[in-house]
C-alpha positions as CSV (number, residue, x, y, z in Angstrom):
1,M,-9.7,-46.9,127.5
2,A,-9.8,-43.1,128.2
3,Q,-7.9,-42.5,124.9
4,K,-10.4,-44.6,123.1
5,G,-13.3,-42.6,124.5
6,V,-11.6,-39.3,123.4
7,Q,-11.1,-40.8,119.9
8,L,-14.8,-41.6,119.8
9,D,-15.7,-38.0,120.8
10,R,-13.4,-36.7,118.1
11,E,-15.0,-38.9,115.4
12,T,-18.5,-38.1,116.6
13,F,-18.0,-34.3,116.5
14,S,-16.0,-34.2,113.2
15,C,-17.3,-33.1,109.8
16,S,-17.1,-35.9,107.4
17,I,-16.3,-33.4,104.6
18,C,-13.4,-31.4,106.0
19,L,-12.6,-34.0,108.7
20,D,-12.2,-31.3,111.3
21,L,-14.3,-30.5,114.3
22,L,-17.7,-29.1,113.4
23,K,-18.0,-25.4,112.7
24,D,-21.5,-24.0,112.9
25,P,-22.8,-27.6,112.8
26,V,-26.0,-28.4,110.9
27,T,-28.0,-31.7,110.6
28,T,-29.4,-33.0,107.3
29,P,-32.8,-34.7,107.1
30,C,-31.1,-38.1,107.0
31,G,-29.5,-37.3,110.4
32,H,-25.8,-36.7,109.4
33,N,-23.9,-33.7,110.8
34,Y,-21.7,-31.3,108.8
35,C,-20.2,-27.9,109.0
36,M,-22.6,-25.4,107.5
37,N,-20.1,-24.1,104.9
38,C,-19.0,-27.6,104.0
39,I,-22.5,-29.0,103.2
40,Q,-23.6,-25.7,101.5
41,S,-20.5,-25.8,99.3
42,H,-21.2,-29.4,98.5
43,W,-24.8,-28.7,97.5
44,D,-23.8,-25.7,95.5
45,E,-21.8,-28.0,93.3
46,E,-24.8,-30.3,92.9
47,D,-27.2,-27.4,92.0
48,R,-26.7,-28.0,88.2
49,K,-28.1,-31.5,88.6
50,N,-31.0,-30.2,90.7
51,I,-30.4,-33.2,93.0
52,H,-28.9,-32.7,96.5
53,S,-27.5,-35.7,98.4
54,C,-25.8,-36.6,101.6
55,P,-22.1,-37.2,101.1
56,Q,-22.2,-40.1,103.5
57,C,-25.3,-42.1,102.8
58,R,-26.0,-40.6,99.3
59,Q,-29.7,-40.0,100.2
60,T,-31.1,-37.4,97.9
61,F,-33.3,-34.4,98.8
62,T,-35.7,-32.5,96.6
63,P,-36.0,-29.6,96.9
64,R,-32.7,-28.4,98.6
65,P,-33.2,-28.5,102.4
66,V,-33.0,-25.4,104.4
67,L,-30.5,-26.1,107.2
68,L,-30.3,-24.3,110.6
69,K,-27.4,-24.3,113.1
70,N,-27.7,-27.1,115.6
71,T,-27.0,-25.2,118.8
72,M,-26.7,-28.3,121.0
73,L,-23.9,-29.7,118.8
74,A,-22.3,-26.3,118.6
75,D,-22.1,-26.2,122.4
76,L,-20.7,-29.7,122.6
77,V,-18.0,-28.9,120.1
78,E,-17.0,-25.8,122.0
79,E,-16.7,-27.9,125.1
80,L,-14.6,-30.4,123.2
81,K,-12.3,-27.6,121.9
82,K,-11.6,-26.5,125.4
83,T,-10.1,-30.0,126.2
84,G,-7.4,-29.3,123.5
85,L,-8.2,-32.5,121.5
86,Q,-9.1,-30.9,118.2
87,A,-8.3,-33.4,115.4
88,A,-6.1,-32.4,112.4
89,P,-4.8,-34.7,109.7
90,A,-1.1,-35.0,109.3
91,D,0.4,-33.1,106.3
92,H,1.2,-36.3,104.4
93,C,-2.6,-37.1,104.4
94,Y,-3.3,-34.1,102.2
95,A,-3.4,-34.4,98.4
96,G,-0.3,-33.1,96.6
97,A,0.3,-32.3,93.0
98,G,0.5,-35.9,91.8
99,D,-2.1,-37.3,94.1
100,V,-5.8,-38.0,93.5
101,A,-7.8,-35.8,95.8
102,C,-11.0,-36.7,97.6
103,D,-14.0,-35.3,95.7
104,V,-16.0,-34.8,98.9
105,C,-13.5,-32.8,101.0
106,T,-13.8,-29.0,100.9
107,G,-11.0,-26.6,101.6
108,R,-7.7,-28.4,101.7
109,K,-8.5,-31.9,100.3
110,L,-7.2,-35.2,101.6
111,K,-5.7,-37.9,99.5
112,A,-8.2,-40.4,98.0
113,I,-7.6,-44.0,98.8
114,K,-10.3,-45.4,96.5
115,S,-12.3,-44.4,93.4
116,C,-15.9,-45.6,92.9
117,L,-16.8,-46.6,89.3
118,M,-20.5,-46.3,90.1
119,C,-20.3,-42.9,91.8
120,L,-17.5,-41.7,89.6
121,M,-15.9,-40.1,92.6
122,S,-12.8,-40.6,94.6
123,Y,-12.9,-40.8,98.4
124,C,-10.5,-40.3,101.3
125,D,-10.6,-42.8,104.2
126,Q,-13.2,-40.9,106.1
127,H,-15.6,-40.3,103.1
128,L,-15.2,-43.8,101.9
129,Q,-16.6,-45.3,105.0
130,P,-20.3,-45.2,103.8
131,H,-19.3,-47.6,101.0
132,Y,-18.4,-50.1,103.7
133,D,-21.4,-49.4,105.9
134,V,-24.4,-48.6,103.6
135,P,-25.8,-51.8,101.9
136,Q,-26.6,-50.0,98.7
137,L,-23.1,-48.6,98.5
138,K,-21.4,-51.9,99.2
139,K,-22.4,-53.1,95.7
140,H,-20.3,-50.3,94.1
141,K,-17.1,-51.1,92.4
142,L,-14.1,-49.6,94.2
143,V,-10.7,-49.3,92.4
144,E,-7.4,-47.7,93.1
145,P,-7.6,-43.9,93.0
146,S,-7.9,-42.6,89.5
147,K,-7.9,-39.1,87.9
148,K,-9.5,-40.5,84.7
149,L,-13.0,-41.3,86.1
150,Q,-14.6,-38.8,83.7
151,E,-13.4,-40.9,80.8
152,N,-16.0,-43.4,81.8
153,I,-18.8,-40.9,81.2
154,C,-20.3,-40.7,77.7
155,S,-19.6,-37.2,76.4
156,R,-22.8,-37.2,74.4
157,H,-25.3,-38.5,77.0
158,D,-23.5,-37.8,80.2
159,E,-24.1,-41.5,81.3
160,V,-21.7,-44.1,82.6
161,M,-20.3,-46.3,79.7
162,K,-20.8,-49.9,80.7
163,I,-21.1,-51.4,77.2
164,F,-18.5,-52.2,74.6
165,C,-19.3,-52.1,70.9
166,R,-17.2,-54.7,69.1
167,T,-18.3,-53.4,65.7
168,D,-16.8,-49.9,66.4
169,Q,-14.3,-51.1,69.0
170,Q,-15.3,-48.5,71.6
171,L,-17.1,-48.0,75.0
172,I,-20.7,-46.7,74.9
173,C,-23.5,-46.0,77.3
174,Y,-26.9,-47.6,77.2
175,L,-28.4,-44.6,75.3
176,C,-25.7,-45.0,72.5
177,L,-26.8,-48.6,72.2
178,M,-30.4,-47.5,71.5
179,E,-29.2,-44.9,68.9
180,E,-26.1,-44.9,66.6
181,H,-24.9,-48.3,67.8
182,K,-28.2,-50.1,67.4
183,G,-27.8,-53.6,65.8
184,H,-24.1,-53.6,66.5
185,D,-22.2,-56.5,68.1
186,T,-22.1,-55.4,71.7
187,V,-21.2,-56.9,75.1
188,S,-20.8,-55.6,78.6
189,A,-17.6,-53.9,79.3
190,A,-16.9,-56.6,82.0
191,A,-17.4,-59.4,79.4
192,E,-15.1,-57.7,76.9
193,R,-12.6,-57.1,79.7
194,T,-12.7,-60.8,80.6
195,E,-12.0,-61.9,77.1
196,R,-9.3,-59.4,76.6
197,Q,-7.9,-60.3,79.9
198,R,-7.5,-63.8,78.7
199,E,-5.7,-62.5,75.6
200,L,-3.5,-60.3,77.7
201,E,-2.6,-63.2,79.9
202,G,-1.8,-65.2,76.8
203,S,0.4,-62.4,75.6
204,Q,2.0,-62.1,79.0
205,Q,2.7,-65.8,79.0
206,T,4.3,-65.5,75.5
207,I,6.3,-62.5,76.6
208,Q,7.4,-64.2,79.9
209,Q,8.4,-67.3,78.0
210,R,10.3,-65.2,75.5
211,I,12.0,-63.4,78.4
212,Q,13.0,-66.7,79.9
213,D,14.3,-67.9,76.5
214,R,16.3,-64.7,76.0
215,E,17.6,-64.9,79.6
216,K,18.7,-68.4,78.9
217,D,20.4,-67.2,75.7
218,V,22.0,-64.3,77.5
219,K,23.3,-66.8,80.2
220,L,24.6,-69.1,77.4
221,L,26.3,-66.1,75.8
222,Q,27.8,-65.1,79.1
223,Q,29.0,-68.6,79.6
224,Q,30.3,-68.6,76.0
225,A,32.1,-65.2,76.7
226,E,33.7,-66.6,79.9
227,A,34.7,-69.8,78.0
228,I,36.1,-67.7,75.2
229,S,38.0,-65.5,77.7
230,L,39.4,-68.6,79.5
231,S,40.3,-70.3,76.3
232,A,41.9,-67.1,74.9
233,D,43.9,-66.6,78.1
234,K,45.2,-70.2,77.9
235,A,45.9,-69.9,74.2
236,V,47.9,-66.7,74.8
237,E,49.8,-68.3,77.6
238,D,50.5,-71.5,75.7
239,S,51.4,-69.6,72.5
240,E,53.8,-67.4,74.4
241,K,55.5,-70.5,75.8
242,I,55.7,-72.0,72.3
243,F,56.9,-68.8,70.7
244,T,59.4,-68.4,73.5
245,E,60.7,-71.9,72.8
246,L,60.7,-71.0,69.1
247,I,62.7,-67.8,69.8
248,R,65.1,-69.8,71.9
249,L,65.5,-72.3,69.1
250,L,66.1,-69.5,66.6
251,E,68.6,-67.8,68.9
252,K,70.4,-71.1,69.4
253,R,70.4,-71.7,65.7
254,S,71.6,-68.2,65.2
255,S,74.4,-68.8,67.7
256,D,75.3,-72.1,66.0
257,V,75.4,-70.4,62.6
258,K,77.5,-67.6,64.0
259,Q,79.9,-70.1,65.6
260,Q,80.1,-72.1,62.4
261,V,80.9,-68.9,60.4
262,R,83.5,-67.9,62.9
263,S,85.1,-71.3,63.0
264,Q,85.2,-71.4,59.2
265,Q,86.5,-67.9,59.2
266,K,89.3,-69.0,61.6
267,S,90.2,-72.0,59.5
268,E,90.3,-70.0,56.3
269,E,92.3,-67.3,57.9
270,S,94.8,-69.8,59.3
271,R,95.2,-71.4,55.9
272,V,95.7,-68.1,54.3
273,K,98.3,-67.1,56.9
274,E,100.1,-70.3,56.4
275,L,100.3,-69.8,52.7
276,Q,101.3,-66.2,53.2
277,E,104.2,-67.2,55.5
278,K,105.4,-69.7,52.9
279,L,105.3,-67.1,50.2
280,E,107.1,-64.6,52.3
281,Q,109.9,-67.2,53.0
282,E,110.2,-67.9,49.3
283,I,110.4,-64.2,48.6
284,T,113.2,-63.9,51.1
285,E,115.1,-66.8,49.6
286,L,114.6,-65.5,46.1
287,K,115.9,-62.0,47.2
288,R,119.0,-63.6,48.7
289,K,119.6,-65.7,45.6
290,D,119.1,-62.6,43.4
291,A,121.7,-60.8,45.5
292,E,124.2,-63.6,44.9
293,L,123.6,-63.7,41.2
294,K,123.9,-59.9,41.0
295,K,127.2,-60.0,42.8
296,L,128.5,-62.8,40.6
297,S,127.4,-61.0,37.5
298,H,129.6,-58.0,38.5
299,T,132.8,-60.2,38.9
300,E,135.4,-58.9,36.4
301,D,137.8,-61.9,36.6
302,H,136.6,-64.4,34.2
303,N,138.4,-67.3,36.0
304,Q,136.9,-66.3,39.3
305,F,133.4,-66.1,37.7
306,L,133.7,-69.5,36.3
307,H,135.1,-70.8,39.5
308,N,132.2,-69.5,41.7
309,Y,129.3,-70.2,39.3
310,P,129.1,-74.0,39.9
311,S,129.1,-73.3,43.7
312,L,125.9,-71.4,43.6
313,S,123.0,-73.3,45.2
314,P,120.2,-74.3,42.9
315,L,116.8,-72.7,43.2
316,S,114.4,-74.5,45.5
317,Q,111.1,-75.8,44.2
318,S,108.7,-72.9,43.9
319,A,105.3,-73.1,45.7
320,S,102.4,-73.8,43.5
321,S,100.4,-70.9,42.1
322,I,97.8,-69.3,44.4
323,H,94.3,-69.3,43.1
324,I,91.9,-66.8,44.7
325,H,88.4,-68.2,44.8
326,P,85.3,-66.0,45.5
327,L,84.2,-66.3,49.1
328,S,80.9,-68.0,48.1
329,C,80.7,-70.2,51.2
330,F,79.5,-67.4,53.3
331,E,77.1,-66.1,50.6
332,D,75.7,-69.6,50.3
333,L,75.1,-69.7,54.0
334,T,73.4,-66.3,53.9
335,A,71.2,-67.5,51.1
336,A,70.3,-70.7,53.0
337,V,69.3,-68.6,56.1
338,S,67.2,-66.3,53.8
339,E,65.5,-69.4,52.4
340,V,64.7,-70.6,55.9
341,R,63.3,-67.1,56.7
342,D,61.1,-67.1,53.6
343,K,59.7,-70.6,54.4
344,L,59.1,-69.6,58.0
345,Q,57.2,-66.5,56.8
346,D,55.1,-68.5,54.5
347,V,54.3,-71.0,57.2
348,L,53.4,-68.3,59.7
349,R,51.3,-66.4,57.1
350,E,49.3,-69.6,56.3
351,E,49.0,-70.7,59.9
352,R,47.8,-67.2,60.9
353,T,45.0,-67.5,58.3
354,N,44.1,-71.0,59.6
355,L,44.0,-69.7,63.1
356,L,41.8,-66.8,62.2
357,L,39.4,-69.2,60.4
358,T,39.3,-72.0,63.1
359,G,39.2,-69.5,65.9
360,R,36.1,-67.6,64.7
361,T,32.8,-68.2,66.5
362,D,29.4,-68.9,65.0
363,F,28.1,-65.4,65.8
364,S,29.7,-63.7,62.8
365,L,27.5,-61.7,60.5
366,S,27.8,-61.7,56.8
367,E,28.3,-58.5,54.8
368,P,25.4,-57.5,52.5
369,E,26.3,-58.7,49.0
370,P,27.2,-55.8,46.7
371,K,24.9,-54.8,43.8
372,T,27.0,-52.6,41.4
373,R,30.5,-53.1,40.2
374,T,31.5,-50.0,42.3
375,D,30.2,-51.8,45.3
376,F,32.2,-54.9,44.4
377,L,35.4,-53.0,43.9
378,Q,35.5,-51.9,47.5
379,Y,36.3,-55.6,48.3
380,S,38.9,-56.0,45.5
381,R,42.1,-57.9,46.2
382,E,45.5,-57.8,44.6
383,I,46.1,-61.5,43.7
384,K,49.1,-63.0,42.0
385,L,49.7,-66.6,40.8
386,D,52.1,-68.9,42.6
387,P,54.8,-70.2,40.3
388,N,55.4,-73.2,42.6
389,T,51.8,-74.5,41.7
390,A,51.9,-73.8,37.9
391,Y,51.7,-76.7,35.5
392,T,55.0,-76.9,33.6
393,H,53.5,-75.8,30.2
394,L,52.1,-72.6,31.8
395,L,54.1,-69.4,31.3
396,L,53.5,-66.8,34.1
397,S,54.1,-63.2,33.2
398,D,53.1,-59.6,34.1
399,G,54.3,-60.0,37.6
400,N,52.8,-63.5,38.0
401,R,49.3,-62.2,37.2
402,K,49.0,-63.7,33.7
403,A,49.2,-67.4,32.6
404,T,49.7,-68.5,29.0
405,V,49.7,-72.1,27.7
406,M,53.0,-72.9,25.9
407,R,54.1,-75.8,23.8
408,Q,57.5,-75.9,25.3
409,Q,58.0,-76.9,28.9
410,Q,59.0,-74.2,31.3
411,A,62.1,-74.4,33.4
412,Y,60.3,-74.8,36.7
413,S,62.0,-76.5,39.6
414,S,60.4,-79.6,41.2
415,H,58.0,-78.6,43.9
416,P,55.4,-80.6,45.9
417,K,52.8,-77.9,45.3
418,R,53.0,-78.2,41.5
419,F,50.2,-79.7,39.4
420,T,51.8,-82.4,37.4
421,I,49.1,-83.3,34.9
422,W,46.3,-80.8,35.0
423,P,47.0,-77.5,33.3
424,Q,46.2,-75.4,36.4
425,V,47.7,-72.8,38.7
426,L,46.7,-71.4,42.1
427,S,47.1,-68.0,43.6
428,R,49.8,-67.2,46.2
429,E,47.4,-65.2,48.4
430,V,45.0,-66.8,50.9
431,L,41.4,-65.6,50.5
432,T,39.3,-65.0,53.6
433,G,36.7,-62.5,54.7
434,C,35.1,-60.5,51.9
435,C,37.1,-60.3,48.7
436,Y,36.5,-59.7,45.0
437,W,38.7,-60.3,41.9
438,E,38.2,-60.4,38.1
439,V,39.7,-62.6,35.5
440,E,40.2,-61.6,31.8
441,K,40.5,-64.7,29.7
442,M,41.0,-65.8,26.1
443,G,40.3,-69.3,25.2
444,N,38.8,-72.2,27.1
445,V,39.6,-71.3,30.7
446,S,37.9,-72.2,34.0
447,V,37.8,-69.7,36.9
448,A,38.0,-71.5,40.2
449,V,38.7,-71.5,43.9
450,A,40.2,-74.4,45.8
451,Y,41.4,-75.5,49.2
452,K,45.2,-75.7,49.8
453,N,45.1,-79.5,50.4
454,I,43.7,-80.3,46.9
455,S,45.8,-83.1,45.3
456,R,48.5,-82.0,42.9
457,A,50.2,-85.1,41.5
458,G,48.5,-87.2,38.8
459,G,45.6,-86.8,36.5
460,S,42.7,-88.1,38.7
461,T,39.7,-86.0,39.5
462,E,41.1,-85.3,42.9
463,C,43.4,-82.8,41.3
464,G,41.0,-81.1,38.8
465,F,39.3,-77.9,39.8
466,G,35.5,-78.5,40.2
467,R,36.0,-82.3,40.0
468,N,36.1,-82.9,43.7
469,N,34.8,-81.6,47.0
470,K,37.8,-79.3,47.5
471,S,37.3,-76.9,44.6
472,W,34.6,-74.9,42.7
473,A,35.0,-73.9,39.1
474,L,33.1,-72.0,36.4
475,D,34.1,-73.0,32.9
476,S,33.7,-71.1,29.6
477,S,30.9,-73.3,28.3
478,S,28.3,-71.9,30.8
479,Y,28.6,-74.7,33.3
480,F,29.6,-74.7,37.0
481,Y,31.3,-77.7,38.5
482,Y,31.6,-78.9,42.1
483,N,32.4,-82.4,43.2
484,N,32.3,-83.5,39.6
485,V,28.7,-82.4,39.3
486,R,27.9,-80.1,36.3
487,T,25.3,-77.4,36.8
488,P,24.1,-75.0,34.0
489,V,24.6,-71.3,34.8
490,S,22.0,-68.6,34.2
491,G,23.6,-66.9,31.3
492,P,26.5,-66.8,28.8
493,V,30.0,-66.4,30.3
494,S,31.8,-63.2,29.0
495,S,35.5,-62.9,28.6
496,R,35.7,-61.1,32.0
497,V,34.5,-63.0,35.0
498,G,34.1,-61.4,38.5
499,V,34.3,-63.6,41.6
500,Y,32.9,-62.5,45.0
501,L,33.7,-64.4,48.1
502,D,32.3,-63.9,51.6
503,H,34.1,-66.7,53.4
504,S,32.5,-66.7,56.9
505,P,28.9,-67.2,55.8
506,G,30.0,-69.4,52.8
507,I,29.0,-67.2,49.9
508,L,30.7,-67.7,46.5
509,S,29.3,-65.8,43.5
510,F,30.4,-65.6,39.8
511,Y,29.5,-62.7,37.6
512,S,29.8,-61.9,33.9
513,V,31.3,-58.4,33.9
514,S,30.5,-55.9,31.1
515,E,28.7,-52.7,31.5
516,T,26.6,-54.4,34.1
517,M,27.1,-57.2,36.6
518,T,25.2,-60.3,35.6
519,L,25.0,-63.1,38.2
520,L,26.0,-66.4,36.6
521,H,26.0,-68.7,39.7
522,R,25.9,-68.4,43.5
523,V,27.1,-71.0,46.0
524,Q,25.9,-71.1,49.6
525,T,28.0,-73.5,51.6
526,T,30.3,-73.8,54.6
527,F,34.0,-73.3,53.9
528,T,36.1,-75.3,56.3
529,Q,39.5,-74.1,55.1
530,P,41.1,-71.0,53.5
531,L,40.6,-70.6,49.8
532,Y,42.9,-69.8,46.9
533,A,42.0,-68.4,43.5
534,G,42.7,-70.8,40.6
535,L,42.8,-71.0,36.8
536,R,42.4,-74.2,34.7
537,F,42.9,-74.5,30.9
538,N,40.5,-77.0,29.3
539,G,40.5,-79.0,26.1
540,L,43.1,-81.0,24.2
541,F,46.6,-79.7,25.0
542,G,47.4,-79.0,21.3
543,S,44.4,-76.7,21.0
544,L,45.2,-74.8,24.1
545,N,48.5,-73.3,22.8
546,G,48.2,-69.5,23.3
547,D,45.2,-69.5,25.6
548,T,45.6,-66.9,28.3
549,A,44.0,-65.8,31.6
550,E,45.0,-62.8,33.6
551,L,44.1,-61.7,37.2
552,C,43.1,-58.1,36.5
553,K,44.4,-55.0,38.3
554,L,41.4,-53.4,39.9
555,K,43.0,-50.6,41.9
């Protein structure tokens, strides 16, 4: 209770401007007490308005009052000072560089805790108290401390701007409304704020909803990334096991081949050694017989010669002639192993492409389609034709880049990849990603792409390029074919056709190549398998003799 009384004394004898104990106290006509220097400084600032007011109750005085020192208050303050209870705000209560300072405080200013939109002033806790006590001030609009209160004052009329002109989209004061904004669409600033607040809340809701949607997307992507990581780890682990088994199988097969070779080597060496021993025995016998004959031939006694001649043992049957055959058995085995290697390489190359295609996600982005031939050439691919797919009346030449229709049947071996009826051929290379190639043709030739699993045997439409859903073809008569549906193209087809493929987004474009690139037809689809370049020769077979098509060298 004693402490409360001291606090009351401290508040009673403190200046509401500097918040310190009164120095040379004076009393205004409205009854409030201030330090003489504090109130004089406050009124000095108000001299330009010719209106002097009380900082606490805002009562105005005209003319400026003449104030005299209140000796009774001065004596009481001196007595209070002797008690050692002089009040002083803590350092953190004073306004710093980034703080809004109280407009009423003199000397070292305290931090403002509120700003008044009616008074256009900011107040510390002490100087704000009249806004809570005085009925007239209670109606004022208090906001968080702001350094931009002067922006609410009209620079032309020095009045508070409380009106919003929708015609000119700006804040104005009531004098502006009577002059240059007369007749404009105007509302109160509060009404405009209410409407824009609704718009702002709508925008906030939209943004918050979008944030929620994007957060869900991010979460889904995180889950997708985790799933991809787990799936990739499992795939690596499983593939390592499979390849380990494959390596073991190859090692076992290698060991078996080695054992087979060594066994055959031993058998052949044993056979050769046996023959060698027989020959050596025969040589020894022949040498002995030769010595006997030589001795007999040198006998001088004719009777003795004739007597011993019948007693000579006859020659034994000679061994059959030895025929040396080339050691082709081992060469054949090496060739067989090489063939297995080549087949395995082909399988691994094709399966690798399939894995890359089936393993890709739906988040891939397509490359921007080139515009000029120079742009296209950066995606050029070296493509060769696969002899195992060529129709038997197609002659491949120039390093398997050129195909020519021939009357005579070519000496191709039987192969399951070969087209048996349709005069067609596919490339050896698998086409994925972004790639570009050109075909120079003479005659009635279709330029095509196709899946590997297109049918090969027979003359049905399941085999013909463009006649099924596994191939796409541009012929020489300005038509494009897919799934046996004919579509006219946008211009004449020149002798050189460029093909651009962007596999992931499913873009396939055909161009007529001359001095410029002329788009003939574009396909936008979804490719589910790797593609191969193809050539098809059209028309009656007799009329096709000599027609050619060549995959051009572009690098």
